[in-house]
C-alpha positions as CSV (number, residue, x, y, z in Angstrom):
1,X,113.8,-60.0,-35.0
2,X,112.4,-62.2,-37.7
3,X,108.8,-61.7,-36.6
4,X,106.5,-58.9,-37.8
5,X,103.2,-57.6,-36.1
6,X,101.4,-58.1,-32.9
7,X,98.0,-59.7,-33.2
8,X,98.5,-60.6,-36.9
9,X,102.2,-61.8,-36.8
10,X,104.3,-63.0,-39.7
11,X,107.6,-64.9,-38.9
12,X,109.9,-65.6,-41.8
13,X,112.9,-67.9,-42.3
14,X,115.3,-69.0,-45.0
15,X,118.1,-67.7,-47.2
16,X,118.3,-66.7,-50.9
17,X,120.4,-69.8,-51.8
18,X,119.2,-72.2,-49.1
19,X,116.7,-75.0,-49.7
20,X,113.6,-72.8,-49.1
21,X,112.2,-69.7,-47.7
22,X,109.0,-69.6,-45.7
23,X,106.9,-68.2,-43.0
24,X,104.4,-68.8,-40.2
25,X,101.3,-66.6,-39.6
26,X,99.9,-66.3,-36.2
27,X,96.6,-64.6,-35.4
28,X,94.6,-65.2,-38.5
29,X,91.1,-65.5,-37.1
30,X,89.3,-68.8,-37.7
31,X,86.5,-69.0,-40.4
32,X,88.3,-66.7,-43.0
33,X,87.8,-68.1,-46.5
34,X,91.3,-69.0,-47.9
35,X,91.7,-68.6,-51.7
36,X,95.2,-70.1,-52.3
37,X,95.0,-69.3,-56.0
38,X,94.6,-65.6,-55.0
39,X,97.6,-66.0,-52.8
40,X,99.6,-67.5,-55.6
41,X,98.6,-64.8,-57.9
42,X,100.0,-62.2,-55.5
43,X,103.3,-64.1,-55.3
44,X,103.4,-64.3,-59.1
45,X,103.4,-60.6,-59.4
46,X,106.6,-60.3,-57.5
47,X,108.3,-63.3,-59.3
48,X,111.4,-62.6,-61.3
49,X,112.3,-63.9,-64.8
50,X,109.2,-62.5,-66.4
51,X,110.6,-59.6,-68.2
52,X,113.9,-57.7,-69.2
53,X,113.1,-55.1,-66.5
54,X,113.7,-57.6,-63.7
55,X,116.2,-60.2,-62.6
56,X,116.5,-63.2,-65.1
57,X,116.4,-65.5,-62.0
58,X,113.3,-67.5,-62.8
59,X,111.7,-69.3,-59.9
60,X,108.4,-71.1,-59.9
61,X,107.7,-69.6,-56.5
62,X,104.9,-72.2,-55.8
63,X,103.6,-71.8,-52.2
64,X,103.2,-75.0,-50.2
65,X,100.9,-74.6,-47.1
66,X,101.5,-77.1,-44.2
67,X,98.9,-76.0,-41.6
68,X,96.2,-73.7,-40.4
69,X,93.7,-74.4,-43.3
70,X,91.0,-77.0,-43.4
71,X,88.4,-77.4,-46.2
72,X,89.2,-73.9,-47.5
73,X,88.9,-72.0,-44.3
74,X,91.3,-70.8,-41.7
75,X,91.3,-72.8,-38.4
76,X,92.7,-70.1,-36.2
77,X,96.0,-72.0,-35.8
78,X,99.3,-71.1,-37.3
79,X,99.5,-71.0,-41.0
80,X,102.8,-72.5,-42.0
81,X,104.1,-72.4,-45.6
82,X,107.3,-72.5,-47.7
83,X,108.4,-71.4,-51.1
84,X,111.3,-73.7,-52.4
85,X,114.4,-72.3,-54.0
86,X,114.8,-74.0,-57.4
87,X,117.1,-71.9,-59.3
88,X,120.1,-71.1,-57.2
89,X,123.5,-70.3,-58.7
90,X,125.7,-70.1,-55.7
91,X,128.8,-70.5,-57.8
92,X,128.3,-67.0,-59.0
93,X,129.2,-65.7,-55.6
94,X,132.2,-67.9,-54.9
95,X,134.6,-65.1,-55.6
96,X,132.8,-63.1,-52.9
97,X,133.6,-65.4,-50.1
98,X,136.0,-63.1,-48.3
99,X,135.0,-59.6,-49.6
100,X,132.2,-57.2,-48.8
101,X,130.2,-55.9,-51.7
102,X,129.6,-52.1,-51.9
103,X,126.1,-50.9,-51.0
104,X,125.1,-54.4,-49.5
105,X,124.4,-55.7,-46.1
106,X,127.5,-57.9,-46.1
107,X,129.7,-55.7,-43.9
108,X,127.0,-55.0,-41.3
109,X,126.0,-58.8,-41.1
110,X,129.6,-59.7,-40.7
111,X,130.2,-57.2,-37.9
112,X,127.1,-58.4,-36.1
113,X,127.5,-62.2,-36.5
114,X,131.1,-62.8,-37.5
115,X,129.8,-65.3,-40.2
116,X,130.0,-64.6,-43.9
117,X,127.3,-66.3,-45.9
118,X,128.5,-65.4,-49.3
119,X,125.7,-67.2,-51.1
120,X,124.1,-64.0,-52.6
121,X,122.6,-61.8,-49.9
122,X,121.8,-64.8,-47.7
123,X,119.2,-63.9,-45.1
124,X,119.5,-60.1,-46.2
125,X,118.6,-61.0,-49.8
126,X,115.4,-59.5,-51.3
127,X,114.5,-63.1,-52.1
128,X,113.0,-63.2,-48.6
129,X,110.4,-60.6,-49.6
130,X,108.5,-63.4,-51.4
131,X,107.5,-64.6,-48.1
132,X,106.3,-61.1,-47.1
133,X,104.2,-61.0,-50.3
134,X,102.6,-64.4,-49.4
135,X,102.0,-63.0,-45.8
136,X,100.5,-59.9,-47.3
137,X,98.2,-62.1,-49.5
138,X,96.8,-63.8,-46.6
139,X,96.4,-60.4,-44.7
140,X,94.4,-59.3,-48.0
141,X,91.9,-62.2,-47.4
142,X,91.2,-60.7,-43.9
143,X,91.1,-57.1,-45.2
144,X,88.7,-58.1,-48.0
145,X,86.1,-59.0,-45.4
146,X,86.2,-55.4,-44.1
147,X,86.2,-53.8,-47.6
148,X,89.8,-52.6,-47.2
149,X,92.0,-52.6,-50.4
150,X,95.7,-51.8,-51.0
151,X,97.4,-51.0,-54.3
152,X,100.8,-49.7,-55.4
153,X,102.4,-48.5,-58.5
154,X,105.7,-46.9,-59.7
155,X,105.6,-43.0,-59.6
156,X,109.2,-42.5,-60.8
157,X,112.2,-44.2,-62.2
158,X,115.5,-42.2,-62.0
159,X,114.7,-38.8,-63.4
160,X,111.6,-40.0,-65.1
161,X,108.3,-39.0,-63.2
162,X,104.7,-39.3,-64.1
163,X,102.8,-36.1,-65.2
164,X,99.2,-35.6,-63.9
165,X,97.2,-38.0,-61.9
166,X,98.3,-41.6,-61.3
167,X,96.9,-44.0,-63.9
168,X,95.9,-47.1,-61.9
169,X,94.5,-48.9,-64.9
170,X,98.0,-48.6,-66.6
171,X,99.7,-49.8,-63.5
172,X,97.4,-52.9,-63.5
173,X,98.6,-54.1,-66.9
174,X,102.1,-52.6,-67.0
175,X,105.2,-54.8,-66.9
176,X,106.8,-52.4,-64.5
177,X,103.6,-51.3,-62.6
178,X,104.0,-47.8,-64.0
179,X,101.4,-45.2,-63.0
180,X,102.3,-43.2,-66.2
181,X,105.2,-42.4,-68.5
182,X,105.7,-46.1,-69.0
183,X,107.8,-46.1,-72.1
184,X,110.1,-43.4,-70.7
185,X,110.5,-45.4,-67.4
186,X,111.3,-48.5,-69.3
187,X,113.9,-46.7,-71.4
188,X,115.5,-45.3,-68.1
189,X,115.7,-48.8,-66.7
190,X,117.1,-50.3,-70.0
191,X,119.7,-47.4,-70.3
192,X,121.0,-48.3,-66.8
193,X,121.0,-52.0,-67.5
194,X,122.9,-51.6,-70.8
195,X,125.5,-49.5,-68.9
196,X,125.9,-52.4,-66.4
197,X,124.4,-50.1,-63.7
198,X,121.1,-49.6,-61.9
199,X,118.5,-46.9,-61.1
200,X,116.3,-45.9,-58.2
201,X,112.5,-45.5,-58.1
202,X,109.7,-44.2,-56.0
203,X,106.5,-46.1,-55.4
204,X,102.9,-44.8,-54.5
205,X,100.7,-47.0,-52.2
206,X,97.1,-46.2,-51.6
207,X,94.9,-48.0,-49.0
208,X,91.2,-47.4,-49.4
209,X,88.2,-48.3,-47.3
210,X,90.2,-48.0,-44.0
211,X,87.8,-47.3,-41.2
212,X,88.5,-44.4,-38.9
213,X,90.1,-45.3,-35.6
214,X,92.9,-47.7,-36.5
215,X,96.1,-47.0,-34.6
216,X,97.3,-47.4,-31.0
217,X,98.6,-44.1,-29.5
218,X,101.0,-43.1,-28.4
219,X,103.6,-45.8,-29.2
220,X,101.7,-47.8,-31.6
221,X,100.8,-45.1,-34.1
222,X,99.5,-46.3,-37.5
223,X,101.7,-43.8,-39.3
224,X,104.8,-45.0,-37.3
225,X,103.9,-48.6,-38.0
226,X,103.5,-48.1,-41.8
227,X,106.7,-46.2,-42.0
228,X,108.5,-48.8,-40.1
229,X,107.2,-51.5,-42.4
230,X,108.0,-49.8,-45.5
231,X,111.5,-48.7,-44.3
232,X,112.0,-52.4,-43.5
233,X,111.8,-53.3,-47.3
234,X,115.2,-53.9,-49.0
235,X,116.5,-50.8,-50.5
236,X,113.9,-48.3,-49.3
237,X,115.7,-45.2,-48.0
238,X,112.7,-42.8,-47.4
239,X,109.0,-43.0,-46.7
240,X,106.5,-40.1,-47.0
241,X,102.8,-40.0,-45.7
242,X,100.3,-37.6,-47.2
243,X,102.1,-34.4,-48.2
244,X,105.3,-35.9,-46.8
245,X,108.3,-33.7,-47.2
246,X,106.3,-31.0,-49.0
247,X,104.4,-30.4,-45.7
248,X,107.6,-28.8,-44.3
249,X,107.3,-26.1,-46.9
250,X,103.6,-25.3,-46.3
251,X,101.7,-23.2,-43.7
252,X,99.2,-24.6,-41.3
253,X,96.4,-23.0,-43.4
254,X,97.5,-24.9,-46.5
255,X,98.3,-28.3,-44.8
256,X,95.2,-28.6,-42.5
257,X,92.4,-30.7,-43.8
258,X,89.2,-28.6,-43.1
259,X,85.9,-30.4,-42.6
260,X,82.4,-29.8,-43.9
261,X,79.1,-31.7,-43.3
262,X,80.2,-34.5,-45.5
263,X,83.6,-35.0,-43.9
264,X,87.1,-33.9,-44.8
265,X,87.5,-31.4,-47.6
266,X,91.1,-32.5,-48.4
267,X,93.5,-35.2,-47.5
268,X,97.0,-33.5,-46.9
269,X,97.3,-35.7,-43.9
270,X,97.3,-38.9,-46.0
271,X,94.5,-40.5,-44.0
272,X,96.2,-40.4,-40.6
273,X,95.7,-37.8,-37.9
274,X,97.4,-38.2,-34.4
275,X,98.6,-41.7,-35.5
276,X,95.0,-42.8,-36.0
277,X,93.2,-43.4,-39.3
278,X,90.8,-40.6,-40.2
279,X,88.7,-42.7,-42.7
280,X,90.2,-41.1,-45.7
281,X,92.5,-43.0,-48.2
282,X,95.9,-43.7,-46.7
283,X,98.5,-42.3,-49.0
284,X,102.2,-43.5,-48.9
285,X,105.3,-43.0,-50.9
286,X,108.3,-45.2,-50.7
287,X,111.8,-44.3,-52.2
288,X,114.0,-47.1,-53.4
289,X,117.7,-46.7,-53.9
290,X,119.4,-48.0,-57.0
291,X,120.1,-51.8,-56.9
292,X,123.6,-52.1,-55.3
293,X,124.4,-55.2,-57.4
294,X,125.9,-53.6,-60.6
295,X,128.4,-55.0,-63.0
296,X,131.1,-52.4,-62.9
297,X,134.5,-52.6,-61.1
298,X,134.2,-51.4,-57.6
299,X,136.6,-51.1,-54.6
300,X,136.0,-52.8,-51.2
301,X,137.7,-54.5,-48.2
302,X,138.1,-58.2,-47.7
303,X,138.0,-59.9,-44.3
304,X,141.8,-59.2,-43.7
305,X,141.2,-55.5,-44.2
306,X,143.0,-55.4,-47.5
307,X,141.6,-53.2,-50.3
308,X,140.3,-55.2,-53.2
309,X,138.8,-54.4,-56.6
310,X,135.9,-56.7,-57.6
311,X,133.3,-57.3,-60.3
312,X,130.1,-58.9,-59.7
313,X,128.5,-61.8,-61.3
314,X,124.8,-63.0,-60.9
315,X,121.3,-62.1,-61.9
316,X,120.0,-58.8,-60.4
317,X,117.2,-56.3,-60.9
318,X,118.3,-53.1,-62.6
319,X,115.6,-51.3,-60.7
320,X,114.4,-52.8,-57.4
321,X,111.6,-50.4,-57.0
322,X,109.6,-52.2,-59.8
323,X,109.2,-55.6,-57.9
324,X,109.5,-53.5,-54.6
325,X,106.1,-52.0,-55.3
326,X,104.4,-55.5,-54.9
327,X,106.3,-55.9,-51.5
328,X,105.2,-52.4,-50.4
329,X,101.6,-53.5,-51.0
330,X,102.1,-56.6,-48.9
331,X,103.8,-54.7,-46.0
332,X,100.8,-52.2,-45.8
333,X,98.3,-55.0,-45.8
334,X,100.2,-56.7,-43.0
335,X,100.1,-53.5,-40.9
336,X,96.5,-52.9,-41.5
337,X,95.5,-56.4,-40.7
338,X,97.5,-56.2,-37.5
339,X,95.9,-52.8,-36.5
340,X,92.4,-54.0,-37.3
341,X,92.7,-56.9,-35.0
342,X,94.3,-54.7,-32.3
343,X,91.3,-52.4,-32.6
344,X,88.9,-55.2,-32.8
345,X,90.2,-56.7,-29.5
346,X,88.4,-54.0,-27.7
347,X,85.3,-54.4,-29.9
348,X,84.9,-58.1,-30.0
349,X,81.3,-57.8,-31.3
350,X,82.5,-56.5,-34.7
351,X,84.4,-59.8,-35.2
352,X,81.5,-61.9,-33.9
353,X,79.1,-60.2,-36.3
354,X,81.5,-61.0,-39.2
355,X,82.2,-64.7,-38.4
């Protein structure tokens, strides 16, 4: 299960301390203008080593494209690309060869495959999400043609939450993509880091310009696809759409979106009704757990079943939700590009008009 999507499909490969990570995109229509500088700029937003609020692992993360593009336009054939790993420190993980790190995927992967790739997280590492960000950047080029935009920002870090409306201008220039309370959020991250610990976060994602009618009922619902995509990001433990969990405390008269002559009068549904987009902004919230890689003594088991105490070494994010917000944007773009092409497959004239 290394492929994501139906009509617009991303397949990824590679491990955190291997030679490279990369991907293949199938389904990009021919004739889409490909701006590789824009793609690179999206990858750069996720890149580590740029501030004290992220991992100090600094990779160039330069994308190299092998196929699917000619003279600046997509050819309709698979777009293959790679991002080379240039700053591995596998020796940091040598002491973990035979043990399972608390809160990580090590135990589950070993039970499934009976192979212990102890070089960081291996295939389960968040390093792989750089490929998803690249895939999401290519999806953005398609979505731009239809006037669809996606953006994300950090709503909360630990106990620090924003007050008032999200400040998207702040998020655009913030080191941590904060939608408010930036200094308090930074302090929360640094307090955790200085204590050799980590902290969780929540991320708001908004998709605007999404036409009504996207989604494939009953078992290809747009809301289900988005929730699945966001839950598939490393460290995400919960996803809300629209009012989310608050809807369980409301009455129908409070939660229903009434309509007037100019359309919907509210957007409690978060832009999706019956699994199909309503034409209103799609509103999503993702909740990230604290980074499991912390520098405190912890208890675990080794491969023989013996109890062991261990301390981690390495370079890790004190708050994965910060860079995770960039990945959330990418995953929503991938879903929307896929749903757009699924919808257009029954309305071919819309694509013919575009290209």
